[in-house]
C-alpha angles and dihedrals in degrees: 000000000000109000116211109174107207111232115180124174113240128228089235089073105021140025123255117249111281112279097006095124090045090065112099104190145045120226108203130188105199138196096072124132112228126212138184139048132305134186120219119236123246115284114280095203093049091048093058091052099046093044089058090046090061086074090068093077138039090218129090118283118195119200123188133191089033111166117240098226135133098255093050093044091049090055091047090052089050091051090050091050091055092052105271113144110233127195129180105199096164144004111301091358124121128184117196132185120184099190098124110039118172106224092192091062091075092065094054129104089235091062092048093048097047098038092048090064094065131056091205093068088078085078091066088076098072096052093041093051090047095052105024104021092231137077141170125214122190120206105283121269129189127082121016094225101127140293116338107186127199096208093105091056099042098042089051091050090049090059088054092056102270123143121203141190128191121220102209094190094055095029090230133138117213115201127185140165139181090218133351110236130195115258144172107255124189106190117218089217133012093251112180096209091040091053092047092050094050093045092053093047092048095053091074098029123114110259133353126326123195119195114196123191086025121167111255103190116148089257091057088049089051092050090052092050091050091050091048089054086054091054102270121144108227130156132179096051112175091021131092093245114072124182119198123185109199121238131199098241142004126216134214124275148176118246135178120209122228123245112273107262090200091059090047091054091044091054092049089054092045092054093052095044094050096038088239134158106230139166116206107203132207095007098158086238097192089065098051096087113187096344096104091045091050091057091045088055086058089056100261116147113219139151131203120216114178105310096337129093119207120200116187121213107272125194092193138015126189125213111233124229130223116270092263091055096255124138115281116252120203115193140164121253137167114276130321081035123079117295113244089228090076100050092087089057092047091052094051092044092053092057091075098035125099108254141024132286136181112223111203116191102191103172107052124036098205103046096094096052092097091072091092087073092052090049089052088052089056103267120146104231132150112203101210097183137323090294107037137055131175113216119200108201116226095202087231091289089125110034117214113258126227119257141162114267145157127239107237098187142351099274098037088048093060091042088056090047090055090048090051092049090055095043128096115248131006126327129188122205116193129195091041089164083088091059093045088054090070110017125063112231090321093174095056094045094050093042087058087062093051104275122138108224122149129186111228136174116235115192 
């Protein structure tokens, strides 16, 4: 196998080519087989958590394997704006020190405007309440994939002694407390960002906090391990019952982020759709859960050696059925179930498989609305309702055809990119800012494997 290790310069150490981020569309010429090896970026969802956790101490926090993507860079800019010192000593390395925070910044229009663009800024609340006894949360931004309530966060904070008011005109929550106190919290849902927020608040609270029905994704486990290295007292890691005994102060630390499991799954799907021979390197395999098995159930051949995944070129792949012969259902579920962020990839992948699958997106009611573009490309999909779609695999007998489309969110955007790379002819994907929010220079990295993706500006 030809090995082409993808090496892409990072914005932390060099500037992007002039005008790159001004381009608003991808022009893709599909039908090419790719070949080589590619390394996934650091995990986006973990990055947003651990960047916020740096506010819990006034000492230096060093983070490595940080992805250079729009959402992460937006949060770093926000931290700088509020007074955090930020250094970039090496590629994908960030050093933060929150020893001179400006509390007045959180009341400004600039904070509301920038923080409202990014869902992850909600996780600033826990550290700010822990250190400064006050926090502001704008109405969440990010993907338009359905309702994303803040009840889990705010009701948990209430049990720890936090009062809140909501300014309906400015769409801003103000939270304050005289002293965070440990509490028994039974979460209504295992929200990842809600769990992260409550963990961070509890580390400096007075007394013991127990969080039951907590999310236990690898990124939550990573956050807990980082906080323990800072001096926090946390037990129950990797379970849905966390116990945190508050401490008086946290210290600085060094922390390495995991590989992004969503990129790993995306690259597995890309290999199958384009009949490509790929090696995905340094995937942190022990933290992938049922992701490899899910793709194997869709007929994808893969092997794991150490921390690398090898996918051979496959002309055909057959969707398995349940033991009783019924149609396979793939659905999202809290960890250790399948992450909802990969269902868009599963859906696209199934269009060219042999067999039928029901894709059930339980968490977000708008995430399947991109299937109209796949249908226009020639896919056989029945959208049953906002949460369910039946995909009838064509076994690659009728290749998808290139079309013009718009990326509606991060994950659907990359799913459409994978569809376009497998399609015959030219495709154009607009609104690629959504893709850049979550994937580091995806065009350059895939072009190094033999893809044909060009950034263009469409007026």
